[in-house]
N, C-alpha and C positions, 0 to 999 in steps of 0.2 A: 452518662458519659464516663468513660474509663479513666481512672487515675493514671499518672505517669508510670507508677509501679505495675499496675495491671496491664498497661499497654506493652511495657517492656517484657513482661512475662508472656504475653500473647505472641509477641514477635519472636521470642526465643522458641516457643512452641512451634511456630510456623517454620523457622529455620531447621529445627530438629526433624520435623516431618519431611521437609524437602530433602534433607540429607539422607533420611531413611529410604526415600523413593528415588534417590539419585540413579541407581542402576537402570531402573525401568524407564525413567525419563530420558536418559541418554540413549537407551536402546530404541525408544520410540523416535527420537530425533534422527538417529542414524538410519532407521528403517525408511523413514520418509525421504531422507537424503539419497538413499540407494535406489529409490523407486521414483524418480522425478516425473511429475505429470504436468502437462501444459494447462494453461488457463481454461477453465470450464470443464476440464477433464480429470479433476482431482478426486477420483472415485476411491482409490485406495487410501490416500491421506485422510480424506474426510471420514472414511469408515474407521480407520484406526483411531483417530482423535475422538470420535463420538463413542466408540467402544470403551475407550479409557475413561471418559466422563461417566458413562453409564455404570461402569464397574465401581465408580466412586460416588454413587448415589445421586447423580444429576439426572434430572428429567430432560430428555433430549428430543427436540423436534427437528427432523431432517427435511431438507428440500424446501426451506422457507423462502418466501418471496418468489416462488416458481423457479428457483435455481437449484437444480438437483444436488449440487455439492455444497450448498450453504446449510448452516445449521444454527440452532440456538439451544444451549444447555443451561438449565436453571437449578439453583440450589437456594433454599430459603423462601421467604415471602415478605412482601411489604417493602417499605422505603427504609433507607436509600437503596437504589439499584445501581450497582457498579458493574460495568461491562468491560471485559478483557477481550481484545480482538485477536483472532487467529487468522493467519495467512499461510497458504501451503502450496501455491502453484510454483512451477519452475519455468525456466527459459528454454526455448528451442536450442538444441545442440549443446548448450552450456550446462544444463541441469540447474542445481540450486545455487546459481551464481549470485543470488541476492539473500541466501540464507533463510528462506522461508520455512525450512525444516525446523529451524530454531524458533522462529516466530510462532508457528503453530503449536509446537510442543511447550514453549514457555507459557502460552496463553492457557492451555488446559491444565498444565502443572500448577500455575498460580491460582487458577480458579479453585482447584481441589484444595490447595493449601489454605486458601482464604475461608474455607468452611469453618475453621476454628473461630474466626471473627464473627461470622454469621451466627454461629451457635451461642456466642457470648453476648452479642449486642442486637441481634435481629438484622433485618434487611435481606437483600437478595444479591447474589453474585451470579453473573451471566458469563458464559464463554460463548462468543459468537463467531462462527466460522464464516469467513468472507472470501469467496473464491475470486480468482482472476485479477489479483492486484496488479500483476505485470501488464495487464491490458487496461489498467485504471478503470475497472468495470464493476466488480462485485459490490463494493460499498456504495457506489453511485446509485446503482439500481435499488439496492436495499434501502438506502436513505429515501429515495422517491416513494418506495412502497411502505414506509413507516416503520421499518424494523428497529429504529433507534428511538422511537417515541417512548416517553416514560422513563428513559435512562437518566440518571443523575450525573455520572461521569463515565468517560471511556478512556481506555489506555491500551498500549501495546509496547513492545520493545523490539528494536530492529538491530541486527548485527552490523558491525562496521569494522574498519581496519584496526588502527592502534589506539583510538581515543574513544571517550565516552561522553559526547555532547548530550546535554539534557533535552535538546530538541533542535529543530532546524527550520529556517524560513525556506519554504519550497514553492515551486512555481505552479500556477494554474495551467491546465493543459486540456487539449481536446484533440481527438483524432479526426482525420479526413480521408475518406476512401474516394478515389477518382477513377473514372474510366473514360477513355477516348475511343470513338468509333469513326472509322474511315472507310476506305475502299481499297480492296486488294488488287494486285496485278503482278505480273512478272517483273522482278526488280531490275532486270537488264533489258528485256525486250520491249517493255512498254511502261516504264515508271511514270510517264506523264499521264497515264490513265488511272493513277492511284491517288489515294489520300492516305498518307502514312500516319497511323495512330501513334506509332512509336515516336516519330519526329515531333508530334504534338506534345507528347509527354516529356521528351528531352528538352524541348523548348520551354515548357512550363518550369522544369527544374532549373534551367538557366535563368529564367525570369526571377525565380526565387533567390538564386545566388546573387543576382543584381540587387534584389531588394535588401539583402543582408546588410549592405552598407548603411541603410537607412533605419535598421532596427535598433531598438534600445539594446544596451550592452548585454543584458542577460536574457533577452528573448531568444527563442530557439525554434528552428524548423528543421526537422529531420524526416527522412523518408526513404522508402525502397520501391523499386520497380518490381511488381509482382507478376506482370505479364508484359513481355516486350516482343512477342512474336515467337515463331517456332523454327523457322529456317531462314537463312540470309537471302535466298533467291526469291522470296515472296514478300512483297510489301505488307506489313502487318495491318490488318483492318481493325485490330483491337489492341489496346494497351491498358494497363491498370497499375495503380500505385497506391501505397498506404503511407500516410504522413501524420506526424504528430507536431502540434504547434503549442508552444509554451510562452508564458509571459508572467510578469510579477504579480499581476492582479487581474480580476475579471474584466475590468474596463479595457486595460491594455491588451488583453487576450482578444476581446471582441474586435478591437481596432485592427490588430494584426491579422486576424482571420479574414477580414474583408479584403485586405491587401493581398494576402496569399491566394484567396479565391480569384481575385482579378488576374493573377499570374496564369492561372489555368484557363480562365475565360479568354484572355488575350491570345494564348497559344491555340485555342480552338478557332478563334476568329482568323488568325493569320494563316493557318494551315487548311482550313475548311473542314476540319474534323468536328464532330459533335461531342459534347461533354456531358457526362453524368457524374454527380457527386453526392456523397452522403456524409453528413456530420455525425460523428460518434458521440460517446458519452463525455460530458464536460466535468473535469476534475478541478476542484477549488483549491485555493491556497491553504496552507496549514496554519491554524490559529493555535498557538501554544499557550496553554493556561499556566501562568507563572506560579500561582498558588499551588496547583497540583504538581507542577514540576519541582517545586521546592520539597515536597514530600518525597518524591522519587530521589532527589539529590541526597536528602538526609539518610534515606535507607541504603542507598548505594555506598555512601561513605561509611555507614555502619559495617558494611561488608568488606571494607578496605579498598574500594575503588575510587579513584579520583574522578570527579564529574566535571566536565568542561561546559562552558557557556553555550547558549544557542548559537548555531552557526548558519551560514548561507550554503545551501546545497541546490545546485541548478538541476534539480530533478523534481519529480512530482509523486504524489501518493493520493490514492482515493480516501485515505484517512482524513485528508483535508475536508472532504464533504461532511464527514462525521463531526469534525471540529467546529463547523459552523452551526451545528444543531445542539451539541452538548459540550460542556467543558472537557477538553481532551489533551492528552500528551502523546508524543511519538518519540521517546528518547532512544538513544543508540547505545550499544554495548560492544566493546572491543573483542574480536575473536582472533586477534593476531598482535604480535609485538611490532609488526611492520605495517606501513600504510598499504592498503589494498583498494583497488578500484572494484566497485560492484559491477555485476554483469560481465564478469571475466572468468575464465577457467581457473585462475589462481584463487579467486574468492570462493568458487565452488569447492575447490579442494580444501580450503581452510575451514569451510563450514562443517566439516566432519572431523576436524582435528581436535587435539587435546584442549587447546585454548578455547575453541568453540564450545566444547562440552562444559568447561568451567564457566563460560559466559552464559550458557543455558541455565545452569544451576543458580548463578547469581541473579539472572533475569527473573527466574521463577520466584526467588525469595523477595526481590525488591518489589515486583508487581503485587505479590500477596501482602507484603507488609504495608504497601501504599494503600491497598484496599482496606486493610485493618485500620489504618489511620482514619480513613473516611467513615467507615462503619461505626467506629467507636467514639468519634468526636464530632458531634453535630455542628459545632462552631466552625470547624475547618471547612466542612461542606458549604456552610453559609458564605464564607470568604471566597471559596472557589466559584460559587454561583454569582456572587456580586461582581467579581472580576469578569466573568464571562459576559454578564449583561453589559458592563461598560465597554468591553471590547466589541461586542456585537453592535452596540449603538454607534461606535466609531466607524465600523465597517459600513453600516447602513448610511451614515452621513457622508 
């Protein structure tokens, strides 16, 4: 176990190393930002991140869990095993409106900086590349395939507007893909000979809107029509939509999903259309490990950033699925002096600005220093795991 003086010296070494690599880290983040790639298509970003890790002596395995853009990079051996999560997918039309260029770069930068702690105290540092967070997909699949087994703690950092909450209570979520099938005809000459798949989908959406009055306050159903027909003088025989359903916990989500599905079934029954549907990946709520979060808070304060308390965010992350398997944190770091909404062009622009670059460097330092705390102080890891066990038991109860 490292003494206080040894730990302070180690953290100073980490900060100096990150400062020395500042230009290359910022360049990597900006390169990913300038080349946004959609979920499951992050070939360039995944390649750049793994190349950086390999250049810094990490052993890299690409395409893990049968996901071509996922990766696992390893330095060191034995316990404890600290994982830092990288995300790098972008949004359609908006680009990096969630700042995943910062998340991916901060993960690999912190993993490299944490090598000093591994060399001093042993253990293993992992940088894990998790694709398709915007579709709440990568970590869910990877969790099911055992990618996070044997890990002692997991962490990442997410950009945000003007404040730095240490974590967030986030919603469970699941996607639903639907299709209606009807019968086509001329929309003016013989509409009575048709069954409109579009009207079935519109009716289902209206049913959901009526259901909103009976939903819990922070439950959410959002969706888009992905096929509503081709021309207005032909009654559509096919329609399709994509929906996302969210709730505060798994039980509430399951209950809401049943009622939402009934909205589609009722529309099929009343119009005569047939319904096909497919449930997507299920994203769990985020369990914030407070002992681990305190380490992050202490390190951020050392860097001169005020850290805010855990907040409520009515969004979801597939990091939630990881947090139910291992002690985890998902803190946030400000990239602007103004409040900014994620998934907006304004946030995408901010994610390549000067404040975002400063946040990147601070995020790298804080992640690496938090890893150093765990690697060098076994008693801290014990407290983290004890809290995780208590929290898990409450969830199961």
